[in-house]
C-alpha positions as CSV (number, residue, x, y, z in Angstrom):
1,M,92.9,104.1,7.0
2,K,92.9,102.0,9.7
3,R,90.4,104.4,11.2
4,L,88.1,103.7,8.5
5,F,88.4,100.0,8.8
6,I,87.2,100.3,12.7
7,F,84.3,102.8,11.4
8,V,83.0,100.3,8.9
9,R,83.2,97.4,11.3
10,C,81.3,99.1,14.2
11,I,78.5,100.0,11.6
12,A,78.1,96.3,10.5
13,T,78.5,95.1,14.1
14,A,75.6,97.8,14.8
15,L,73.1,96.5,12.1
16,V,73.8,92.8,12.8
17,V,72.8,93.5,16.5
18,F,69.2,95.8,15.3
19,D,68.4,92.8,13.1
20,F,68.5,90.2,16.1
21,G,66.6,93.0,17.9
22,S,64.1,93.0,15.1
23,A,63.8,89.1,14.9
24,A,63.1,88.7,18.4
25,F,60.7,91.3,18.7
26,A,59.0,90.0,15.7
27,Q,59.0,86.6,17.4
28,G,57.7,87.9,20.6
29,A,54.6,90.0,19.1
30,M,54.0,86.6,16.9
31,K,54.2,84.5,20.2
32,G,51.7,87.2,22.0
33,L,49.6,86.9,19.0
34,S,49.3,83.2,19.5
35,G,48.8,83.3,23.2
36,N,46.0,85.9,22.7
37,K,44.4,83.9,20.1
38,E,44.7,80.4,22.5
39,T,42.6,82.9,25.3
40,S,40.0,83.9,22.8
41,Q,39.6,80.1,22.3
42,S,39.0,79.2,25.8
43,S,36.1,81.6,26.1
44,F,33.9,79.2,24.0
45,T,31.7,76.8,25.9
46,G,30.9,73.2,25.1
47,A,32.9,70.4,24.1
48,G,36.0,71.1,22.1
49,A,36.5,74.7,23.5
50,G,40.0,73.9,24.7
51,G,41.4,74.6,28.1
52,S,40.5,72.6,31.1
53,C,38.8,75.9,32.8
54,T,36.3,75.7,29.9
55,T,32.9,76.2,31.6
56,A,29.9,74.6,29.9
57,A,26.6,76.4,29.5
58,K,24.4,76.3,32.6
59,P,21.7,73.3,31.6
60,G,18.2,74.6,31.9
61,R,16.0,72.7,34.2
62,A,13.9,70.1,33.3
63,D,11.2,71.0,35.8
64,G,11.6,74.4,34.5
65,K,8.6,77.0,35.1
66,G,7.3,79.2,32.3
67,N,4.0,81.6,31.5
68,L,3.1,80.8,34.9
69,L,-1.0,81.1,35.0
70,L,-3.0,80.9,38.2
71,G,0.6,79.7,40.1
72,G,1.1,76.6,37.7
73,E,3.9,75.3,35.8
74,R,4.2,74.8,32.2
75,H,5.9,71.8,32.0
76,P,6.6,69.9,35.3
77,L,7.7,66.7,36.5
78,Y,5.3,63.7,36.7
79,R,4.5,63.0,40.1
80,L,3.6,59.8,41.5
81,R,-0.1,59.2,42.5
82,P,-2.6,56.2,43.8
83,S,-2.9,53.3,41.1
84,D,0.8,54.3,39.4
85,V,3.2,51.2,38.9
86,V,6.4,51.6,39.3
87,E,9.6,49.2,39.1
88,I,12.7,49.1,41.4
89,S,15.8,47.2,40.7
90,F,19.1,47.4,42.3
91,T,22.7,47.2,40.7
92,V,24.5,44.7,43.4
93,A,21.3,43.4,45.2
94,P,18.8,42.0,42.6
95,E,16.9,40.0,45.2
96,F,15.3,43.4,46.2
97,N,14.4,44.1,42.8
98,Q,10.3,44.8,42.9
99,T,7.2,45.9,41.0
100,L,5.1,48.1,43.1
101,T,1.5,49.9,43.0
102,V,1.1,53.0,44.5
103,Q,-1.9,52.5,47.3
104,P,-4.6,54.6,47.6
105,D,-3.6,56.0,50.8
106,G,-0.5,57.3,48.7
107,Y,1.9,54.4,50.1
108,V,4.4,51.3,48.9
109,M,5.4,48.6,50.7
110,L,9.0,47.8,50.7
111,K,10.0,44.5,50.5
112,D,12.0,44.2,54.1
113,A,12.1,47.9,53.9
114,G,8.5,48.6,55.1
115,M,5.9,51.6,54.0
116,V,6.9,54.3,52.4
117,E,4.7,57.4,51.3
118,V,5.6,58.0,47.7
119,Q,2.5,60.4,46.4
120,G,3.7,63.5,45.1
121,L,7.2,62.4,44.5
122,N,9.0,62.7,41.1
123,L,11.0,59.8,39.7
124,E,14.1,61.2,41.3
125,E,12.8,62.2,44.7
126,F,11.1,58.6,44.6
127,R,14.7,56.7,44.0
128,D,16.1,58.9,46.7
129,A,13.5,57.7,49.1
130,V,14.0,54.0,48.1
131,Q,17.8,54.2,48.7
132,K,17.1,56.1,51.9
133,A,14.7,53.2,53.1
134,Y,17.2,50.7,52.4
135,G,20.6,52.0,53.8
136,G,20.3,49.6,56.9
137,Y,20.0,46.8,54.6
138,L,22.5,47.4,51.9
139,H,25.9,49.2,52.0
140,D,25.5,52.4,49.5
141,P,22.3,51.2,47.9
142,Q,22.2,52.4,44.4
143,A,18.7,51.8,43.1
144,A,17.4,52.7,39.5
145,V,13.1,53.4,39.0
146,V,11.3,52.9,36.3
147,L,7.4,54.2,36.0
148,K,5.8,51.6,34.1
149,E,2.1,52.2,34.5
150,F,0.3,55.9,35.0
151,E,-2.5,57.9,34.8
152,R,-2.3,60.0,31.6
153,P,-2.2,63.6,31.9
154,F,-6.3,65.2,31.1
155,F,-8.3,68.1,31.2
156,I,-12.0,67.9,31.4
157,V,-14.5,70.5,29.5
158,G,-18.0,70.9,30.6
159,G,-21.2,73.1,29.9
160,E,-22.0,74.7,26.3
161,V,-19.7,72.6,23.9
162,G,-20.2,70.1,21.7
163,K,-18.8,66.9,23.5
164,P,-18.1,67.7,26.9
165,G,-16.1,65.0,28.9
166,K,-12.2,64.0,29.9
167,Y,-9.4,64.2,27.1
168,E,-5.7,63.2,27.6
169,L,-3.5,66.2,27.5
170,R,-0.8,65.1,25.1
171,S,0.6,68.4,24.0
172,D,0.6,72.0,25.0
173,T,-3.0,73.0,25.1
174,T,-4.8,76.2,25.3
175,V,-8.3,77.1,26.6
176,A,-9.5,78.0,23.5
177,E,-8.4,74.6,22.0
178,A,-9.5,72.8,24.4
179,V,-13.2,74.3,23.8
180,E,-12.3,73.0,19.8
181,I,-11.5,69.4,20.8
182,A,-14.5,69.1,22.8
183,G,-16.6,70.3,19.5
184,G,-16.6,74.0,20.0
185,F,-19.0,75.9,21.3
186,T,-23.2,75.3,21.3
187,Q,-25.4,78.3,20.1
188,Q,-26.3,78.9,23.6
189,A,-22.5,79.2,25.1
190,K,-21.3,82.5,26.9
191,H,-18.1,82.6,25.1
192,S,-17.0,85.6,27.3
193,Q,-17.5,83.9,30.6
194,V,-15.4,80.7,30.2
195,V,-14.1,79.3,33.2
196,L,-10.9,77.8,34.2
197,F,-10.7,75.6,37.6
198,R,-7.2,74.9,38.4
199,R,-6.6,72.3,41.2
200,V,-4.7,73.8,44.2
201,N,-4.8,70.6,46.8
202,D,-7.4,67.9,47.2
203,D,-10.2,69.8,48.3
204,L,-9.8,73.8,46.9
205,M,-9.8,74.6,43.2
206,E,-9.0,78.2,41.9
207,T,-10.9,79.8,39.2
208,R,-10.2,82.1,36.4
209,L,-12.4,83.9,34.2
210,L,-11.8,84.0,30.6
211,N,-13.1,86.3,27.7
212,L,-12.5,83.8,24.6
213,K,-15.2,86.1,22.8
214,K,-12.9,89.0,23.1
215,M,-9.8,87.0,22.5
216,L,-11.3,85.3,19.3
217,K,-12.6,88.4,17.8
218,E,-9.2,90.6,18.5
219,N,-6.9,87.8,17.7
220,G,-5.5,88.4,21.1
221,L,-4.9,84.7,21.7
222,K,-1.5,85.2,23.4
223,E,-3.6,85.9,26.6
224,D,-5.1,82.5,26.3
225,A,-4.3,80.1,29.3
226,H,-2.3,77.0,28.7
227,L,-3.6,74.2,30.7
228,G,-2.1,72.1,33.3
229,P,-3.2,68.3,34.2
230,G,-6.5,67.9,35.7
231,D,-7.4,71.4,34.5
232,L,-11.1,72.1,34.4
233,V,-13.0,74.1,31.9
234,F,-16.6,75.4,32.1
235,V,-18.5,77.1,29.3
236,P,-21.7,78.2,31.2
237,Q,-24.9,79.1,29.3
238,N,-25.6,82.4,31.1
239,T,-24.0,85.3,32.5
240,I,-22.3,84.5,35.5
241,S,-22.7,87.3,38.3
242,K,-19.8,86.1,40.8
243,I,-17.9,83.6,41.2
244,A,-15.0,83.4,43.9
245,R,-11.3,83.2,43.3
246,F,-11.2,79.7,45.3
247,V,-14.0,76.8,45.4
248,S,-14.2,73.8,47.2
249,K,-14.3,70.7,45.2
250,P,-17.3,69.3,46.1
251,S,-19.0,72.8,44.9
252,L,-18.0,71.7,41.3
253,S,-20.8,69.1,41.1
254,M,-22.9,72.4,40.0
255,Y,-20.3,73.0,36.9
256,F,-19.5,68.9,36.0
257,N,-20.9,66.0,36.3
258,P,-19.1,64.2,39.7
259,T,-18.2,60.6,37.3
260,Q,-15.5,62.8,35.2
261,F,-13.1,63.6,38.1
């Protein structure tokens, strides 16, 4: 009888130990699942993703390039040019606040800091140039710059179109759209040899021949070129036997009215 009692007691003890181990295993498994869930959440990017190690998605570039044509950029940042008006304000030194006009030579005259060349700079580069210029006058100068007046981006269409002239480039515009804006082709237009001129520098233009007749006929407008600021579109009357890839700006007078530039 005593042996039977001891045997039953051992069986009961074993069952208790087994139940405890099962509970501990289940708890550990649940904890592991919880840990995996947290790890999975931390793989998300953006605000509220959880975890201090969360990395935000890589931001796009404001000055990013896309669909490069003739070496240009689709959405370049605006760069200062003569006659632009800029406003400069300092956080802790308002006595240096000023409004300036970019001179024809590309310089501005900063109060007490002298001449600084700014033509071709975007606003961020211009701000850095201003802060550097005042480094000898102010301790850690912090400036804000605002573009107050500027020349609107434009394109020019000349030759055999209804209304040749200079037009504002207000949005993404292709060569075919530019021709329509300028009144469309005339009856004498050579649709198959439309010329796009793009500025390389102050003295040189790069050319590209576009067969708009073929594009419109075959619905191949995906091959159409997107305009950039200052682009020139010329629709000839006769076949152009040969045109150089690069032409000087003075030679454009044979295609466009010089007063349009």
